[in-house]
C-alpha positions as a Markdown table, in Angstrom:
| # | Residue | x | y | z |
|---|---|---|---|---|
| 1 | Met | 147.6 | 89.9 | 146.1 |
| 2 | Thr | 146.6 | 89.7 | 149.6 |
| 3 | Phe | 143.5 | 88.5 | 151.3 |
| 4 | Phe | 142.7 | 89.1 | 155.0 |
| 5 | Asp | 141.3 | 87.4 | 156.9 |
| 6 | Glu | 142.9 | 89.4 | 160.3 |
| 7 | Pro | 144.9 | 87.7 | 161.7 |
| 8 | Ser | 145.4 | 85.4 | 159.1 |
| 9 | Gly | 145.5 | 85.8 | 155.6 |
| 10 | Thr | 146.7 | 84.3 | 152.1 |
| 11 | Arg | 149.0 | 85.6 | 149.6 |
| 12 | Val | 149.1 | 84.8 | 145.7 |
| 13 | Phe | 152.0 | 85.2 | 144.4 |
| 14 | Phe | 152.8 | 85.5 | 140.6 |
| 15 | Asn | 156.2 | 85.1 | 138.3 |
| 16 | Gln | 156.3 | 85.0 | 134.7 |
| 17 | Thr | 157.9 | 84.9 | 131.6 |
| 18 | Glu | 156.5 | 85.4 | 128.2 |
| 19 | Lys | 155.1 | 82.2 | 128.0 |
| 20 | Glu | 154.5 | 81.0 | 131.1 |
| 21 | Val | 153.1 | 82.1 | 135.3 |
| 22 | Phe | 153.9 | 80.5 | 138.0 |
| 23 | Val | 151.6 | 81.1 | 140.9 |
| 24 | Gln | 152.0 | 80.1 | 144.3 |
| 25 | Ile | 149.2 | 80.7 | 147.1 |
| 26 | Val | 150.4 | 80.7 | 150.3 |
| 27 | Glu | 148.5 | 80.5 | 153.5 |
| 28 | Phe | 149.7 | 82.8 | 156.7 |
| 29 | Ala | 148.5 | 82.0 | 160.4 |
| 30 | Asp | 149.3 | 85.6 | 161.6 |
| 31 | Leu | 149.9 | 88.2 | 158.8 |
| 32 | Asn | 150.4 | 90.9 | 161.7 |
| 33 | Glu | 153.5 | 89.4 | 162.9 |
| 34 | Pro | 155.9 | 89.7 | 159.8 |
| 35 | Ser | 158.9 | 87.8 | 161.6 |
| 36 | Ser | 156.5 | 84.5 | 162.0 |
| 37 | Trp | 155.1 | 84.8 | 158.3 |
| 38 | Trp | 157.1 | 82.1 | 157.2 |
| 39 | Ser | 157.3 | 79.5 | 159.9 |
| 40 | Asp | 153.5 | 79.4 | 159.6 |
| 41 | Ala | 152.9 | 79.0 | 156.3 |
| 42 | Lys | 151.0 | 76.6 | 154.5 |
| 43 | Leu | 152.0 | 76.2 | 150.4 |
| 44 | Val | 147.7 | 75.4 | 149.4 |
| 45 | Trp | 148.5 | 75.1 | 145.6 |
| 46 | Ala | 151.3 | 76.3 | 143.1 |
| 47 | Gly | 152.2 | 75.5 | 139.7 |
| 48 | Arg | 152.6 | 77.2 | 135.9 |
| 49 | Leu | 150.3 | 78.1 | 133.4 |
| 50 | Pro | 150.4 | 79.1 | 130.3 |
| 51 | Thr | 150.7 | 83.1 | 130.5 |
| 52 | Glu | 147.9 | 83.3 | 127.4 |
| 53 | Ala | 145.4 | 80.6 | 129.5 |
| 54 | Phe | 146.1 | 82.7 | 132.9 |
| 55 | Val | 144.8 | 86.0 | 131.1 |
| 56 | Gly | 141.9 | 84.3 | 129.7 |
| 57 | Ala | 141.0 | 83.2 | 132.9 |
| 58 | Phe | 141.4 | 85.8 | 134.7 |
| 59 | Met | 139.3 | 87.8 | 132.4 |
| 60 | Ala | 136.5 | 85.2 | 132.5 |
| 61 | Met | 136.5 | 85.9 | 136.5 |
| 62 | Ile | 136.3 | 89.9 | 136.1 |
| 63 | Glu | 133.8 | 89.4 | 133.8 |
| 64 | Glu | 131.9 | 87.0 | 136.2 |
| 65 | Leu | 132.6 | 89.0 | 138.9 |
| 66 | Val | 131.0 | 92.5 | 137.3 |
| 67 | Ser | 128.0 | 90.5 | 135.7 |
| 68 | Glu | 127.1 | 89.1 | 139.1 |
| 69 | His | 127.4 | 92.5 | 141.6 |
| 70 | Gly | 128.4 | 95.1 | 139.1 |
| 71 | Thr | 130.3 | 98.3 | 140.2 |
| 72 | Asp | 128.5 | 99.6 | 142.5 |
| 73 | Gly | 128.2 | 95.7 | 144.4 |
| 74 | Tyr | 131.8 | 95.6 | 144.0 |
| 75 | Leu | 132.3 | 99.1 | 146.1 |
| 76 | Lys | 129.7 | 97.8 | 148.8 |
| 77 | Arg | 131.2 | 94.5 | 149.2 |
| 78 | Trp | 134.7 | 95.3 | 148.8 |
| 79 | Gly | 135.0 | 99.3 | 150.3 |
| 80 | Tyr | 137.0 | 100.1 | 146.7 |
| 81 | Glu | 136.2 | 101.0 | 143.8 |
| 82 | Phe | 136.0 | 98.8 | 140.9 |
| 83 | Pro | 139.5 | 99.8 | 138.8 |
| 84 | Ala | 137.4 | 100.3 | 135.7 |
| 85 | Leu | 140.2 | 101.8 | 133.8 |
| 86 | Glu | 142.6 | 99.3 | 134.6 |
| 87 | Trp | 140.3 | 96.9 | 133.2 |
| 88 | Glu | 139.7 | 98.6 | 129.8 |
| 89 | Thr | 143.2 | 98.8 | 129.6 |
| 90 | Leu | 143.3 | 94.9 | 130.2 |
| 91 | Gln | 140.7 | 94.9 | 127.7 |
| 92 | Ala | 141.9 | 96.6 | 125.1 |
| 93 | Ala | 145.5 | 95.1 | 125.0 |
| 94 | His | 143.6 | 91.8 | 125.2 |
| 95 | Ser | 141.6 | 92.4 | 122.1 |
| 96 | Ser | 144.4 | 93.5 | 120.1 |
| 97 | Arg | 146.6 | 90.6 | 120.3 |
């Protein structure tokens, strides 16, 4: 996942096992210049979280986002359609656990 601040930006890296998610949040000074990405990178946060806790926090964040902005507001703010099908799929998979 990448958040652009032209030319800088922040990338979030995920790696998971069945029981844990390893998350790294890295700031980059210039995402337009791939040859220097890592030389100017700054680790903001890294940690391991239980997979279920990560999924629960992610779902709460999306619910708050939709409650605050709605799908039309999401489109206006971020310039992309809200991924409604993917969100419904995640909700269904999580509720079946």
